[in-house]
PLY file of the C-alpha trace (Angstrom):
ply
format ascii 1.0
element vertex 179
property float x
property float y
property float z
element edge 178
property int vertex1
property int vertex2
end_header
3.65 -7.19 18.33
3.12 -5.97 14.74
5.31 -3.11 13.58
5.74 -1.05 10.44
9.08 -1.70 8.81
10.79 -0.97 5.53
10.58 -4.13 3.37
12.85 -6.89 4.72
14.02 -10.21 3.32
13.41 -12.20 6.51
9.63 -12.38 5.83
10.14 -14.05 2.44
8.23 -17.26 3.22
5.31 -15.43 4.83
5.26 -12.85 2.02
4.89 -15.64 -0.56
2.02 -17.14 1.44
0.33 -13.73 1.63
0.65 -13.20 -2.13
-0.91 -16.64 -2.69
-3.83 -15.52 -0.50
-4.24 -12.37 -2.58
-4.14 -14.42 -5.81
-6.78 -16.79 -4.39
-9.16 -13.87 -3.93
-8.67 -12.82 -7.56
-5.93 -10.21 -7.24
-3.31 -9.77 -9.94
-5.68 -10.05 -12.89
-5.16 -7.57 -15.76
-7.81 -5.12 -14.52
-6.52 -5.10 -10.91
-4.92 -1.64 -10.74
-3.91 -1.93 -7.09
-0.34 -2.11 -5.77
-0.79 -5.82 -5.10
-2.20 -6.38 -8.59
0.73 -4.60 -10.23
3.33 -6.46 -8.19
1.70 -9.86 -8.69
1.74 -9.37 -12.46
5.24 -7.92 -12.53
7.09 -10.08 -10.00
4.77 -12.88 -8.90
6.35 -15.65 -10.96
9.88 -14.83 -9.73
9.53 -14.02 -6.00
10.17 -17.60 -4.88
13.86 -17.25 -5.78
15.63 -15.72 -2.72
17.96 -13.60 -4.86
15.07 -12.22 -6.90
13.12 -11.49 -3.71
16.15 -9.67 -2.28
16.27 -7.49 -5.41
12.51 -6.86 -5.11
12.98 -5.74 -1.49
15.85 -3.43 -2.47
13.92 -2.05 -5.45
10.84 -1.41 -3.31
12.90 0.45 -0.72
14.62 2.48 -3.48
11.27 3.78 -4.74
11.36 6.33 -1.91
14.30 8.07 -3.58
13.58 10.81 -6.08
16.47 9.75 -8.33
15.30 6.12 -8.67
14.25 5.38 -12.27
10.56 4.55 -12.54
7.86 4.51 -15.21
6.74 7.99 -16.21
3.34 7.71 -14.50
4.82 6.56 -11.14
5.89 8.95 -8.37
8.34 8.40 -5.52
6.73 6.38 -2.73
7.72 5.05 0.66
6.52 1.49 1.24
6.31 0.01 4.71
5.37 -3.55 5.59
3.41 -4.51 8.67
5.26 -7.47 10.15
5.05 -9.48 13.34
8.37 -11.27 13.83
8.80 -13.12 10.53
5.13 -12.83 9.56
4.11 -10.46 6.77
0.68 -8.95 7.53
0.30 -6.19 4.96
1.77 -3.09 3.40
1.18 0.59 3.05
2.58 2.96 0.42
2.88 6.70 0.91
3.16 8.48 -2.43
5.23 11.63 -2.08
3.12 13.68 -4.50
0.07 13.34 -6.70
-0.17 13.12 -10.47
-3.53 13.31 -12.24
-4.25 9.58 -11.87
-3.44 9.61 -8.16
-5.49 12.77 -7.69
-8.50 11.10 -9.31
-8.21 7.52 -8.11
-5.12 6.54 -6.13
-4.40 9.15 -3.48
-1.32 9.66 -1.35
-1.73 6.47 0.68
-2.73 2.95 -0.28
-2.72 -0.16 1.88
-3.45 -3.88 1.73
-3.87 -6.38 4.56
-3.40 -10.06 3.71
-6.73 -11.91 3.81
-5.90 -14.11 6.83
-4.87 -11.05 8.88
-7.94 -8.89 8.29
-10.36 -7.59 10.91
-7.67 -7.21 13.57
-7.07 -3.45 13.31
-4.03 -3.75 11.04
-5.34 -1.32 8.40
-6.00 1.26 11.11
-2.48 0.81 12.52
-0.88 1.04 9.08
-2.83 4.18 8.20
-1.88 5.80 11.51
1.81 5.12 10.80
1.48 6.24 7.17
-0.04 9.56 8.22
3.03 10.19 10.39
5.30 9.54 7.40
3.09 11.75 5.20
3.49 14.58 7.70
7.30 14.13 7.64
7.13 14.37 3.82
5.23 17.68 4.03
1.90 16.25 2.84
-1.08 18.04 4.42
-3.76 16.86 4.12
-3.41 13.36 2.62
-5.75 12.11 -0.08
-7.03 8.55 0.38
-9.38 6.70 -1.90
-11.33 3.47 -1.75
-13.78 1.65 -3.97
-17.37 2.76 -3.44
-18.17 -0.80 -2.34
-15.33 -1.10 0.20
-17.16 -0.22 3.40
-14.37 -1.55 5.63
-11.75 0.75 4.09
-14.20 3.63 4.17
-14.66 3.14 7.93
-10.88 3.03 8.46
-10.42 6.28 6.52
-13.30 8.04 8.28
-12.02 6.89 11.69
-8.72 8.62 10.85
-10.62 11.88 10.28
-11.17 11.48 6.54
-13.66 13.90 5.00
-15.39 12.75 1.82
-14.89 15.15 -1.07
-16.48 13.25 -3.95
-16.64 10.10 -6.06
-14.63 9.66 -9.25
-14.52 6.60 -11.47
-15.96 4.33 -8.78
-13.62 5.66 -6.08
-14.56 7.66 -3.01
-12.03 10.44 -2.32
-11.26 11.51 1.25
-8.94 14.18 2.62
-7.34 13.14 5.90
-5.44 15.46 8.27
-1.92 14.23 9.01
-1.21 16.08 12.24
0 1
1 2
2 3
3 4
4 5
5 6
6 7
7 8
8 9
9 10
10 11
11 12
12 13
13 14
14 15
15 16
16 17
17 18
18 19
19 20
20 21
21 22
22 23
23 24
24 25
25 26
26 27
27 28
28 29
29 30
30 31
31 32
32 33
33 34
34 35
35 36
36 37
37 38
38 39
39 40
40 41
41 42
42 43
43 44
44 45
45 46
46 47
47 48
48 49
49 50
50 51
51 52
52 53
53 54
54 55
55 56
56 57
57 58
58 59
59 60
60 61
61 62
62 63
63 64
64 65
65 66
66 67
67 68
68 69
69 70
70 71
71 72
72 73
73 74
74 75
75 76
76 77
77 78
78 79
79 80
80 81
81 82
82 83
83 84
84 85
85 86
86 87
87 88
88 89
89 90
90 91
91 92
92 93
93 94
94 95
95 96
96 97
97 98
98 99
99 100
100 101
101 102
102 103
103 104
104 105
105 106
106 107
107 108
108 109
109 110
110 111
111 112
112 113
113 114
114 115
115 116
116 117
117 118
118 119
119 120
120 121
121 122
122 123
123 124
124 125
125 126
126 127
127 128
128 129
129 130
130 131
131 132
132 133
133 134
134 135
135 136
136 137
137 138
138 139
139 140
140 141
141 142
142 143
143 144
144 145
145 146
146 147
147 148
148 149
149 150
150 151
151 152
152 153
153 154
154 155
155 156
156 157
157 158
158 159
159 160
160 161
161 162
162 163
163 164
164 165
165 166
166 167
167 168
168 169
169 170
170 171
171 172
172 173
173 174
174 175
175 176
176 177
177 178
């Protein structure tokens, strides 16, 4: 049964397969500003090495700590992976606070489901779990965004109680209650 987990090394092989799926659908190109796009560009050529992957897992987990060094425009964030045994299905990131970019386009919560695992309710499950974490972090309500053309993500957000506020820069902005 799929579960949300902090990043773990045991899904290495499946994680690499998932990232190849994302690349095949065009993710990781210079104008892909998503979490997956950033990580594919930054780490994608080095993940195959088990030691490098272990450092990536540790670094991703450390991003939840306020004291972890990060680029100026990044905020602390808790990343959880949806896994089923040793199979990586997707990830969700809960950003602990908003900066101007996140307020306009990124939101508190972002998620990705690997292409071969879509349309099985995984995004809904990840968002449900992320809202619980957001509540524990004192976030109320949570801002979520999606591309104006992403009707699937829009339905997931609305099903969680998301209320559309507006559109900015091609992104729909929803406020979602966490409790």
